C-alpha positions in Angstrom: -8.6 31.2 -4.6 -8.8 27.4 -4.0 -8.5 25.2 -0.6 -5.0 23.9 -0.1 -5.2 20.4 1.3 -2.2 20.0 3.7 -1.2 16.6 4.6 1.6 15.1 6.8 3.0 11.7 8.4 0.9 12.2 11.5 -2.6 12.0 10.2 -2.2 8.3 9.7 -1.3 5.3 12.3 2.6 4.3 11.7 1.3 0.5 10.4 -1.6 2.1 8.4 -2.0 0.8 5.0 -2.2 3.6 2.3 -2.4 4.0 -1.2 0.2 5.9 -3.0 -2.1 7.5 -6.1 1.3 9.0 -8.2 4.8 8.6 -8.7 6.9 9.7 -6.1 10.8 10.6 -6.7 13.2 10.9 -4.1 16.9 11.6 -4.6 17.5 7.9 -3.7 14.4 5.8 -5.0 11.4 6.3 -7.2 8.1 4.8 -5.3 5.5 3.3 -8.0 1.6 4.2 -7.3 0.3 1.2 -4.9 -0.3 0.4 -1.4 2.2 0.9 1.2 2.5 1.1 5.0 2.5 4.5 6.3 6.6 3.9 7.7 7.8 2.9 4.0 6.8 6.4 2.2 8.9 9.6 2.5 7.4 12.8 4.0 7.5 14.4 0.8 4.6 12.0 -0.5 2.4 13.4 2.3 3.2 16.9 2.2 2.6 17.0 -1.5 -0.7 15.0 -1.2 0.2 12.0 -3.0 -1.3 9.8 -0.4 -4.6 8.8 0.1 -6.1 6.9 3.0 -7.7 3.5 2.0 -11.8 3.0 2.1 -12.7 0.9 4.7 -13.4 -2.7 3.4 -16.6 -4.2 4.4 -18.5 -7.7 4.4 -16.7 -10.6 4.8 -13.8 -9.4 2.7 -12.5 -7.6 5.9 -11.8 -10.7 7.6 -9.3 -11.9 4.9 -5.8 -11.5 6.1 -3.1 -10.7 3.9 -0.5 -13.8 3.3 2.1 -15.0 1.1 0.8 -17.4 -1.5 1.9 -21.1 -1.0 4.7 -22.2 -3.7 2.9 -23.9 -6.4 3.1 -27.9 -6.3 4.3 -29.7 -9.6 2.6 -32.8 -10.2 4.9 -35.7 -10.9 3.8 -38.8 -13.0 4.2 -40.9 -10.1 1.8 -39.0 -8.0 -0.9 -39.7 -10.4 -0.7 -43.4 -10.6 
């Protein structure tokens, strides 16, 4: 008999970033695989074992913060002359 892996939302910090490994269907929404904050996912995703803790980031990339990318600036002919 195999071991069953029980998970629940309380295993993670409320603002922790986790990875949803498979699609999760709920009556109101379909969650695509990807990275989510724990509070964004339904309890069923944790109960079914679809959520994994992200591995810690090492090195200089740990210092990089996620920010929105600035809008692209269009170069106009007047600015080039």
